[in-house]
C-alpha positions as CSV (number, residue, x, y, z in Angstrom):
1,X,95.8,27.8,61.2
2,X,95.8,30.0,64.4
3,X,94.6,28.2,67.6
4,X,95.3,31.4,69.6
5,X,94.9,34.7,68.1
6,X,96.1,36.9,71.2
7,X,99.5,35.0,71.2
8,X,99.7,34.1,67.5
9,X,100.1,30.5,68.4
10,X,99.2,27.8,65.5
11,X,98.0,24.4,65.5
12,X,101.3,23.1,64.4
13,X,103.0,24.8,67.6
14,X,100.5,23.4,69.9
15,X,101.1,19.8,68.5
16,X,104.9,20.5,69.1
17,X,104.1,21.4,72.6
18,X,102.2,18.2,72.9
19,X,104.9,16.2,71.5
20,X,107.1,17.7,74.1
21,X,104.9,16.6,76.8
22,X,102.2,19.0,77.4
23,X,99.0,17.2,78.3
24,X,96.5,20.0,79.3
25,X,95.5,23.4,78.0
26,X,97.2,24.7,81.2
27,X,100.6,23.1,80.4
28,X,100.3,24.3,76.8
29,X,99.6,27.8,78.2
30,X,102.5,27.7,80.5
31,X,104.7,26.9,77.4
32,X,103.4,29.6,75.0
33,X,100.6,31.7,76.7
34,X,98.0,30.1,74.6
35,X,94.7,30.2,76.6
36,X,95.8,33.1,79.1
37,X,94.7,35.9,77.2
38,X,91.0,36.3,76.4
39,X,90.5,32.5,76.8
40,X,88.6,31.9,73.6
41,X,91.1,29.3,72.2
42,X,90.9,26.9,75.5
43,X,88.0,25.1,73.9
44,X,90.0,24.3,70.7
45,X,93.1,23.3,72.9
46,X,91.0,20.7,74.5
47,X,89.8,19.5,71.2
48,X,93.3,19.1,70.1
49,X,94.2,17.3,73.3
50,X,91.3,15.1,73.0
51,X,92.0,14.3,69.2
52,X,95.6,13.7,70.1
53,X,94.7,11.3,72.7
54,X,92.2,9.4,70.5
55,X,95.1,9.0,67.9
56,X,97.3,7.5,70.7
57,X,94.8,5.0,71.7
58,X,94.0,4.0,68.0
59,X,97.6,3.3,67.4
60,X,98.0,1.0,70.3
């Protein structure tokens, strides 16, 4: 599923960037441009970051 339509960035790609150390919507945007077009995907980027953070806490 696409997260960013402007740059055609998928959830899978966002997860890859998070695995590579991106820990904010801005950091993801610097990598692939997501969130730097119309901006509608920024909320979804932040949701994915929160979900990832919650998963990390529950695995500890």
